[in-house]
C-alpha positions in Angstrom: -25.2 34.0 21.4 -26.0 30.9 23.4 -25.6 31.0 27.1 -23.9 28.0 28.8 -23.3 27.0 32.3 -20.1 25.8 33.9 -21.3 22.2 33.3 -21.1 22.8 29.6 -24.9 22.7 29.1 -26.3 24.9 26.4 -29.7 26.6 26.7 -30.5 25.3 23.2 -29.2 21.8 23.8 -29.7 20.4 27.3 -27.1 17.7 26.8 -23.6 18.1 28.1 -21.0 18.9 25.4 -18.6 16.2 24.3 -15.0 16.7 25.4 -13.7 15.5 22.0 -14.5 14.7 18.5 -16.6 11.6 18.0 -13.9 9.9 15.8 -11.5 10.0 18.8 -13.5 7.3 20.5 -13.7 4.1 18.5 -17.1 2.5 18.6 -18.9 5.7 19.8 -21.6 5.3 17.1 -22.2 1.5 17.6 -24.9 0.1 19.6 -23.7 -1.9 22.7 -24.6 -5.2 21.0 -22.5 -4.3 18.0 -19.5 -3.6 20.2 -20.0 -6.8 22.1 -20.3 -8.7 18.7 -17.1 -7.1 17.5 -15.2 -8.0 20.7 -16.5 -11.6 20.5 -15.4 -11.8 16.9 -11.9 -10.4 17.8 -11.5 -12.9 20.7 -12.7 -15.8 18.4 -10.1 -14.9 15.7 -7.4 -14.7 18.4 -8.3 -18.3 19.5 -8.3 -19.4 15.9 -4.8 -18.0 15.2 -3.5 -19.5 18.4 -4.9 -22.9 17.3 -3.4 -22.5 13.9 0.0 -21.8 15.3 -0.3 -24.7 17.7 -1.2 -27.1 14.8 1.4 -25.8 12.3 4.1 -24.2 14.4 3.8 -21.0 12.3 1.8 -17.9 12.2 -0.7 -17.7 9.4 0.3 -16.0 6.1 -1.8 -13.3 4.6 -0.2 -13.8 1.2 1.3 -16.7 -0.8 -1.0 -19.4 0.5 -3.7 -21.4 -1.1 -5.4 -22.3 2.2 -8.4 -20.1 2.6 -8.4 -20.5 6.4 -4.7 -19.5 6.7 -5.3 -16.5 4.5 -8.3 -15.4 6.5 -6.4 -15.7 9.8 -3.3 -14.1 8.2 -5.2 -11.1 7.0 -6.7 -10.6 10.4 -3.3 -10.8 12.1 -1.8 -8.5 9.5 -4.6 -6.0 10.3 -3.7 -6.2 14.0 0.0 -5.4 13.1 -1.1 -2.4 11.0 -3.3 -1.1 13.7 -0.5 -1.5 16.3 2.0 0.3 14.1 -0.4 3.2 13.6 -1.3 3.4 17.3 -4.9 2.2 16.7 -4.8 -1.1 18.5 -6.3 -1.0 22.0 -3.6 -1.5 24.7 -5.6 -4.4 26.2 -5.7 -6.1 22.8 -1.9 -5.6 22.3 -1.2 -7.1 25.7 -3.4 -10.0 24.9 -1.7 -10.6 21.5 1.7 -10.4 23.2 0.7 -13.0 25.8 -1.1 -15.4 23.5 1.0 -15.1 20.3 4.6 -14.1 21.2 6.4 -12.7 18.1 3.1 -11.7 16.4 4.4 -8.3 15.5 7.4 -9.7 13.6 5.4 -12.3 11.8 7.0 -15.3 10.2 10.6 -15.7 9.6 11.4 -15.4 5.9 13.0 -18.4 4.3 15.8 -18.1 1.8 18.5 -15.6 1.4 16.5 -12.4 1.6 16.2 -10.3 4.8 13.5 -7.8 5.5 16.0 -5.0 5.8 17.4 -5.5 2.3 
């Protein structure tokens, strides 16, 4: 049996024990530069989606578009919706999306006679 102190330090492993599983902390296994790059990429996409909406008056589509830029931005935004719905979107990012892109969670209004709840 391994002896441990109140600080959670094992005699075999001098490092303090983790309070949770590694998977519970997104980015735990990424170097700081990778985290910074991922954050910069997220912020850049948000700016691109905002510019797209300003230019077109619509949020980008992730399907049914031939425009590669719209599709790229739409896929990114769709991914943010999925992460939000599954509780995986960081609260700060959700607040930022709410502020910069009101209505982002609902997406585009459908045209025609079909509703989403049908």
